C-alpha positions in Angstrom: -39.7 -46.9 40.6 -40.4 -43.7 38.6 -43.1 -43.8 36.0 -41.9 -44.6 32.4 -41.1 -41.3 30.8 -42.1 -42.3 27.3 -45.5 -43.6 28.4 -46.1 -40.4 30.4 -45.2 -38.2 27.5 -47.5 -40.2 25.2 -50.4 -39.2 27.5 -49.5 -35.6 27.2 -48.8 -35.1 23.5 -51.7 -33.4 21.6 -53.1 -34.7 18.2 -53.7 -32.5 15.3 -56.3 -32.5 12.6 -55.8 -32.8 8.8 -59.1 -31.0 8.2 -59.0 -27.5 6.8 -59.6 -24.4 9.0 -57.3 -25.5 11.8 -54.0 -24.0 10.8 -53.2 -22.3 14.0 -54.3 -25.2 16.1 -52.1 -27.6 14.2 -49.2 -25.2 14.5 -49.6 -25.3 18.2 -49.8 -29.1 18.2 -46.5 -29.3 16.4 -44.9 -26.8 18.8 -46.3 -28.8 21.8 -45.0 -32.1 20.5 -41.4 -30.6 20.2 -41.7 -29.0 23.5 -42.6 -32.3 25.2 -40.2 -34.6 23.3 -37.3 -32.3 22.3 -35.9 -31.8 18.8 -37.7 -34.0 16.3 -37.4 -34.8 12.6 -40.6 -34.1 10.6 -41.4 -37.9 10.2 -41.5 -38.3 14.0 -43.6 -35.2 14.4 -46.1 -36.6 12.0 -46.2 -39.9 13.9 -46.7 -38.3 17.2 -49.3 -35.7 16.1 -51.0 -38.0 13.6 -50.8 -35.2 11.0 -49.9 -36.1 7.4 -46.2 -35.6 6.4 -47.4 -32.9 3.9 -49.2 -31.0 6.6 -46.2 -31.2 9.0 -43.9 -30.0 6.2 -46.1 -26.9 5.5 -46.5 -26.1 9.2 -42.7 -26.5 9.8 -41.9 -24.1 7.0 -44.2 -21.5 8.5 -42.8 -21.9 12.0 -39.3 -21.7 10.7 -40.1 -18.5 8.7 -41.8 -17.1 11.9 -38.6 -17.7 13.9 -40.4 -20.2 16.3 -38.5 -23.3 15.2 -34.8 -23.8 14.3 -33.1 -26.5 12.3 -30.7 -28.9 14.0 -27.7 -30.8 12.6 -28.8 -33.4 10.0 -28.9 -36.9 11.2 -27.6 -39.5 8.8 -29.0 -43.0 8.8 -28.2 -46.1 6.9 -30.5 -45.5 3.9 -32.3 -42.5 2.5 -31.8 -38.7 2.9 -30.5 -37.5 6.3 -33.3 -36.2 8.6 -33.1 -32.7 10.0 -34.4 -32.4 13.6 -36.5 -29.3 14.3 -36.2 -27.6 17.8 -37.9 -24.7 19.5 -36.0 -21.5 18.8 -35.1 -19.9 22.2 -35.6 -16.4 20.6 -39.0 -17.3 19.3 -40.9 -15.8 22.1 -40.4 -14.4 25.6 -42.5 -14.1 28.7 -42.1 -12.4 32.2 -42.8 -14.3 35.3 -43.4 -12.5 38.6 -43.7 -14.0 42.0 -45.1 -11.6 44.6 -44.7 -13.3 47.9 -45.2 -12.3 51.5 -41.4 -11.9 52.2 -39.9 -11.4 48.7 -40.5 -10.8 45.0 -38.9 -12.4 42.0 -39.0 -11.3 38.4 -37.9 -13.7 35.6 -37.4 -13.3 31.9 -38.0 -16.6 30.2 -37.4 -17.6 26.6 -39.4 -19.9 24.4 -37.7 -23.0 25.7 -38.5 -22.1 29.3 -34.9 -21.1 30.0 -34.5 -18.2 32.5 -32.6 -15.4 30.7 -32.6 -12.9 33.5 -33.5 -12.8 37.2 -34.1 -10.1 39.8 -35.1 -10.7 43.4 -35.9 -8.3 46.3 -36.8 -9.0 49.9 -39.0 -7.1 52.2 -40.6 -7.4 55.7 -44.1 -6.9 54.1 -45.1 -6.3 50.5 -46.1 -2.7 50.2 -48.3 -2.0 47.0 -46.5 1.1 46.0 -43.0 -0.4 46.3 -44.0 -3.6 44.5 -45.7 -1.9 41.6 -42.7 0.5 41.3 -40.2 -2.3 41.2 -42.3 -4.3 38.6 -42.4 -1.2 36.3 -38.6 -0.7 36.7 -37.8 -4.4 36.0 -40.0 -4.4 32.9 -38.2 -1.4 31.6 -34.9 -3.2 32.1 -36.2 -6.3 30.3 -37.3 -4.2 27.3 -33.9 -2.6 27.1 -32.3 -6.1 27.3 -34.5 -7.5 24.5 -34.2 -4.5 22.1 -36.8 -3.7 19.5 -36.9 -7.1 17.9 -37.2 -9.0 21.2 -39.9 -6.7 22.5 -42.1 -7.7 19.6 -41.8 -11.3 20.8 -42.7 -10.6 24.4 -46.0 -12.4 25.0 -47.0 -11.0 28.3 -46.6 -11.2 32.1 -47.7 -14.1 34.4 -48.1 -13.2 38.1 -47.9 -15.7 40.9 -49.2 -14.4 44.2 -51.2 -15.6 47.1 -55.0 -15.4 46.7 -55.1 -13.1 49.7 -51.8 -11.2 49.7 -52.9 -9.1 52.7 -54.5 -12.0 54.5 -53.4 -14.1 57.6 -52.8 -10.8 59.5 -52.6 -12.5 63.0 -50.2 -15.2 61.9 -47.9 -12.9 59.9 -48.4 -9.7 61.8 -49.4 -8.1 58.5 -50.1 -4.4 59.0 -53.8 -3.7 58.6 -53.3 -0.6 56.4 -51.3 -2.7 53.8 -53.9 -5.4 53.9 -56.6 -2.9 53.1 -54.5 -1.5 50.2 -54.1 -4.9 48.6 -57.8 -5.5 49.1 -58.6 -2.4 47.1 -56.3 -3.1 44.2 -56.7 -5.2 41.1 -53.2 -6.8 40.8 -53.4 -7.9 37.1 -55.1 -4.7 35.9 -52.7 -2.4 37.7 -49.6 -4.2 36.4 -51.1 -4.3 32.8 -51.6 -0.6 33.0 -48.1 0.1 34.3 -46.4 -2.0 31.7 -48.8 -1.9 28.7 -48.6 -5.7 28.5 -51.3 -8.5 28.8 -51.2 -9.8 32.4 -52.6 -13.1 33.8 -52.4 -14.1 37.4 -52.5 -17.5 39.3 -52.2 -18.5 42.9 -48.6 -18.7 43.8 -48.4 -22.4 44.8 -50.6 -23.3 41.7 -48.1 -21.5 39.6 -45.3 -23.5 41.2 -47.3 -26.6 40.3 -47.5 -25.4 36.7 -43.7 -25.1 36.5 -43.4 -28.7 37.7 -46.1 -29.9 35.4 -44.6 -28.3 32.3 -40.9 -28.5 32.9 -40.3 -31.0 35.7 -41.3 -34.4 37.1 -45.0 -33.6 36.6 -44.5 -34.6 33.0 -44.2 -38.2 34.1 -47.3 -38.2 36.2 -50.9 -38.1 35.0 -52.5 -37.2 38.3 -50.7 -35.8 41.3 -50.9 -33.7 44.4 -48.3 -31.0 44.6 -47.0 -29.5 47.8 -44.7 -26.4 47.9 -43.2 -25.3 51.2 -42.8 -21.5 51.3 -43.6 -18.8 53.8 -46.8 -20.8 54.0 -47.1 -24.3 52.6 -49.6 -24.7 49.8 -50.2 -26.8 46.8 -51.8 -27.6 43.5 -53.7 -30.4 42.0 -53.2 -32.1 38.6 -55.8 -34.5 37.2 -55.5 -36.1 33.8 -52.4 -33.9 33.1 -54.3 -30.7 33.6 -54.3 -28.2 36.5 -57.5 -28.1 38.4 -58.5 -25.0 40.3 -62.2 -25.7 41.0 -65.0 -23.2 40.9 -63.7 -21.4 44.0 -60.0 -22.0 43.7 -59.9 -24.5 46.5 -58.5 -27.5 44.6 -55.0 -28.2 46.0 -55.3 -25.6 48.8 -53.5 -28.1 51.0 -52.3 -25.5 53.5 -55.7 -25.0 54.9 -56.1 -28.7 55.8 -57.1 -29.1 59.5 -54.7 -31.3 61.5 -57.2 -32.7 63.9 -60.9 -33.1 64.9 -62.5 -29.9 66.2 -63.3 -30.4 69.9 -62.9 -27.4 72.3 -61.4 -25.2 69.5 -60.5 -25.0 65.9 -57.6 -27.4 65.1 -54.4 -26.0 63.6 -54.0 -25.9 59.8 -51.2 -27.6 57.9 -49.7 -24.1 57.2 -49.3 -23.4 60.8 -47.0 -26.3 61.3 -45.2 -27.1 57.9 -44.4 -23.7 56.7 -41.1 -22.0 56.5 -42.6 -19.2 58.7 -42.7 -21.7 61.5 -39.1 -22.6 61.1 -38.1 -19.0 60.9 -39.8 -18.3 64.2 -38.0 -21.3 65.8 -34.7 -19.7 64.7 -35.8 -16.3 65.9 -36.8 -17.6 69.4 -33.4 -19.2 69.7 -31.7 -15.9 68.8 -30.4 -17.3 65.4 -30.3 -15.7 62.0 -33.7 -16.4 60.4 -32.4 -16.1 56.9 -30.8 -19.5 57.4 -34.2 -21.1 56.5 -33.3 -20.6 52.8 -29.8 -22.0 52.7 -27.5 -24.9 53.7 -27.0 -23.4 57.3 -30.4 -24.8 58.3 -28.8 -28.2 58.6 -25.6 -26.9 60.3 -25.0 -26.1 64.0 -26.5 -24.3 65.8 -29.6 -24.2 63.5 -29.8 -28.0 62.9 -31.2 -28.9 66.3 -34.2 -26.6 65.7 -34.6 -27.7 62.0 -34.7 -31.4 63.1 -37.6 -30.7 65.4 -39.4 -28.7 62.7 -38.8 -31.5 60.3 -40.5 -34.0 62.7 -43.6 -31.8 63.2 -43.7 -30.8 59.5 -43.4 -34.3 58.0 -46.0 -35.7 60.4 -48.4 -33.0 59.2 -47.5 -33.4 55.6 -48.0 -37.2 55.9 -51.5 -36.6 57.2 -52.3 -34.4 54.3 -51.0 -37.1 51.8 -53.1 -39.7 53.6 -56.2 -37.5 53.3 -55.5 -36.7 49.7 -55.1 -40.4 48.9 -58.5 -41.2 50.5 -60.2 -38.6 48.2 -58.2 -38.8 45.0 -56.6 -41.7 43.1 -53.2 -40.3 42.7 -50.2 -41.5 40.6 -47.9 -39.7 43.1 -47.2 -36.7 45.2 -44.5 -34.1 44.5 -42.9 -32.0 47.2 -40.8 -29.0 46.6 -40.0 -25.7 48.4 -38.2 -22.4 48.4 -35.5 -23.8 50.7 -32.2 -25.5 49.9 -32.0 -28.8 48.0 -30.2 -30.2 51.1 -33.2 -29.4 53.3 -35.7 -30.9 50.8 -33.6 -34.1 50.8 -33.7 -34.2 54.6 -37.5 -33.6 54.5 -38.0 -36.5 52.1 -35.7 -38.8 54.1 -37.9 -38.0 57.2 -41.2 -38.4 55.5 -41.4 -42.2 55.0 -41.4 -42.8 58.7 -44.2 -40.2 59.2 -46.2 -41.8 56.5 -45.8 -45.2 58.2 -47.6 -43.9 61.2 -50.9 -43.6 59.3 -53.3 -46.4 58.4 -53.1 -47.2 54.7 -55.5 -50.1 54.8 -58.0 -49.9 52.0 -56.3 -47.2 49.9 -53.2 -47.0 47.6 -50.3 -45.2 49.1 -48.9 -42.8 46.5 -45.2 -42.6 45.9 -43.6 -39.3 46.9 -41.2 -37.5 44.6 -38.9 -34.5 45.0 -39.8 -31.5 43.0 -37.1 -30.4 40.3 -37.7 -26.6 40.1 -37.1 -25.2 43.6 -37.2 -21.6 44.5 -37.9 -20.4 40.9 -41.0 -22.4 40.7 -43.6 -19.7 41.3 -42.2 -17.1 39.1 -41.3 -19.7 36.4 -44.9 -21.0 36.5 -46.1 -17.5 36.1 -44.1 -17.1 32.9 -45.5 -20.3 31.5 -49.0 -18.8 31.6 -48.6 -16.3 28.7 -46.3 -18.6 26.8 -48.8 -21.4 27.0 -51.8 -19.1 26.2 -50.0 -18.0 23.1 -48.6 -21.3 21.7 -50.2 -24.4 23.3 -53.2 -26.2 21.9 -55.2 -26.2 25.1 -55.1 -22.6 26.5 -56.9 -23.6 29.6 -54.5 -26.3 30.7 -53.5 -24.5 33.8 -56.9 -23.0 34.7 -59.2 -26.0 34.6 -62.2 -25.6 36.9 -65.1 -27.9 37.5 -68.5 -26.7 36.4 -70.4 -24.9 39.1 -73.5 -27.0 40.3 -76.6 -25.1 40.2 
């Protein structure tokens, strides 16, 4: 049974302070309460944030004047004056989310409510820095034209979702060495900021996908969860106490590197070598089939289905091991699985997974429930867009970038 939404939201909503000198913080608390719970009347905002009605009234007026909130239709009750719900104004702010992947790039324009207003995608065999940077500059120009002068003033920045080592895994991917060396020499965030004249923040691609699920998906119902995202390589993210955890070295949630056996006469395979879309793509390629079927409904149709079913068996056995290991180390409320493939393939993976989980010994540990992710292929770029929006308007600026203190 899914966790109770109201109880989960209660764990997430921030509390304000009625003391002076905290004006901006309290404004962010009010905005976050509305983002988590939807349109709310002032009395309900005061109850959720534990701010006084007078403080909420003052904050609401400022946020309405600033264009960050909008009034809804008055709700009439049996007694007293009708209450007017306050909602986030979609045009209150904008952000750009960019996913730079090993096979494709996505650019999203996202409004203040998290709705995607525009989308651009491009595919390539390998990401060439010059081409990637050129396309980003072009897309940002298109976004500025779309927003106009007034909208540009509300553009908070760019969030980039990219692998930690974009030019890495040369042997597995066949990544050209000269491109790998070019990526190693470039500072992604600094270069994009210089090209666009906008503030830029970056996050590991699968961690960014986890951010999208945490803020706008099923992650709002779970306090602590392991997140798995199946893309060219499978990867993940880790949420503990409703906050993303990266760790001092960025290893938290790096599930793709999990070994799938005990080292004996050689290094065991990693999860990413079995449960990634690259593996399914190569199965199709070896069979002489169109490899682009990995991303759509053809993967479950003849003649691709036979190869997909074999991949699902191997992938779910490996994923089940990662969940078992994760549960031994972490006390999780659940596990969320998503990917850049079709929703039909995700459903098939989740139908296959219980049998794979049953092959492992759960004695002595709690087996976490597995949930389907709700965002899909936009997750990485959308998570990127949430980074500047959150930094500008949420009470806890570091929610997505929590790291454990380094032990000295």
